[in-house]
C-alpha positions as CSV (number, residue, x, y, z in Angstrom):
1,M,76.0,-7.3,-4.7
2,K,72.7,-8.0,-2.9
3,K,72.8,-4.4,-1.4
4,I,73.5,-2.4,-4.6
5,L,70.4,-4.4,-6.6
6,I,68.4,-3.7,-3.3
7,G,69.2,0.3,-3.7
8,A,68.8,0.3,-7.4
9,G,65.3,-1.3,-7.4
10,V,64.3,1.0,-4.7
11,M,65.7,4.0,-6.7
12,V,63.9,2.9,-9.5
13,A,60.8,2.5,-7.8
14,M,60.9,6.0,-6.4
15,A,61.9,7.4,-10.0
16,D,58.4,6.7,-11.2
17,P,56.5,8.7,-9.0
18,V,59.0,11.4,-9.1
19,L,58.9,11.5,-13.2
20,A,54.8,11.8,-13.1
21,I,54.8,14.8,-10.3
22,S,57.2,16.9,-12.9
23,E,54.5,16.6,-15.7
24,T,52.5,19.9,-15.1
25,V,50.2,21.7,-17.1
26,T,50.0,25.4,-17.4
27,I,46.6,27.1,-18.2
28,P,45.8,30.5,-17.5
29,V,44.4,32.3,-14.3
30,E,40.8,33.2,-15.6
31,D,40.3,29.2,-16.6
32,Y,41.6,28.1,-13.6
33,Q,39.2,30.2,-11.6
34,A,36.2,29.5,-13.8
35,I,37.2,25.5,-13.0
36,L,37.5,26.3,-9.2
37,K,33.7,28.3,-9.6
38,R,32.1,25.1,-11.4
39,L,33.1,22.8,-8.7
40,D,32.2,25.1,-6.3
41,A,28.5,25.0,-7.7
42,L,29.0,21.1,-8.4
43,Q,29.9,20.7,-4.7
44,Q,27.0,22.6,-3.3
45,R,24.5,20.6,-6.1
46,V,25.7,17.6,-4.5
47,E,25.3,18.7,-1.3
48,F,21.7,19.8,-2.0
49,L,20.8,16.6,-3.7
50,E,21.8,14.8,-0.2
51,A,20.4,16.7,1.3
52,K,17.0,16.1,-0.5
53,P,16.1,12.6,0.7
54,A,15.4,14.8,4.4
55,A,12.9,17.2,2.7
56,A,11.4,14.1,0.7
57,Q,10.2,12.5,3.7
58,T,8.7,15.8,5.4
59,D,6.8,16.0,2.2
60,E,6.3,12.7,2.7
61,K,4.7,13.6,5.9
62,R,2.9,16.0,4.5
63,V,0.9,13.6,1.9
64,L,0.4,11.3,4.6
65,K,-1.5,13.7,6.8
66,V,-3.3,15.1,3.7
67,E,-4.1,12.1,2.8
68,Q,-5.2,11.0,6.6
69,D,-7.7,14.8,6.5
70,V,-9.3,13.6,3.2
71,K,-10.4,9.9,4.8
72,T,-11.7,11.9,7.9
73,I,-13.8,14.3,5.8
74,Y,-15.1,11.2,3.3
75,D,-15.9,9.0,6.6
76,G,-17.8,12.3,8.0
77,L,-19.5,12.8,4.6
78,D,-20.8,9.1,4.5
79,E,-21.8,9.2,8.1
80,I,-24.1,12.6,7.0
81,E,-25.2,11.4,3.7
82,T,-26.6,8.3,5.8
83,R,-28.5,10.3,8.0
84,Q,-29.5,12.3,5.2
85,L,-31.2,9.3,3.8
86,Q,-32.5,7.8,6.7
87,N,-34.6,11.2,7.1
88,K,-35.9,10.9,3.8
89,I,-37.1,7.4,3.9
90,N,-40.1,6.4,6.0
91,L,-39.6,2.4,7.2
92,G,-42.9,1.7,9.1
93,T,-45.6,0.1,8.6
94,E,-49.0,1.2,7.8
95,L,-52.8,-0.8,7.5
96,R,-55.5,0.0,5.1
97,T,-58.8,-1.0,5.0
98,R,-61.0,-0.5,2.4
99,V,-64.6,-1.5,1.5
100,D,-66.0,-1.5,-2.1
101,S,-69.7,-2.2,-2.7
102,Y,-71.2,-3.3,-5.7
103,V,-74.2,-4.5,-7.3
104,V,-74.5,-8.5,-9.3
105,K,-76.8,-8.9,-11.9
106,N,-77.7,-12.1,-12.9
107,Y,-75.6,-14.2,-10.9
108,P,-76.0,-18.0,-12.1
109,A,-77.1,-19.3,-8.6
110,D,-79.5,-17.1,-7.6
111,G,-81.6,-16.9,-10.9
112,D,-82.2,-13.2,-12.1
113,K,-82.1,-11.5,-9.2
114,E,-79.6,-8.7,-8.3
115,T,-77.6,-9.3,-5.3
116,D,-75.5,-6.2,-3.4
117,S,-72.6,-7.2,-2.0
118,N,-69.7,-5.9,0.0
119,N,-66.2,-6.6,-0.3
120,W,-63.7,-6.2,2.6
121,T,-59.9,-5.8,1.6
122,S,-57.3,-4.9,3.9
123,T,-53.8,-4.3,2.7
124,M,-50.2,-3.8,4.8
């Protein structure tokens, strides 16, 4: 009795996939070929998109190289501009001596006489 029940259970379990396989759909050949072409195109697109990160890494390397080149150019320009400004600006010392001569009239300490006076100034 047990063998019969086990055998019946196995047959029922196997019958369900067999019934599922028997369900088929028929479509025209042209539609089937169009579906296959579309699947191929989608597969190629997926492969391209999966390979794209490698190309993106190459682009990243190019961007980093360009950024380094721009930084190098700006550093060089800063150095040149600094030299240019240093050439235009003369930072040094200068000593000037000046003599002013004038006549003072009616100076209260000397009475009414005129006095010649010289004034020496030095500036840096």
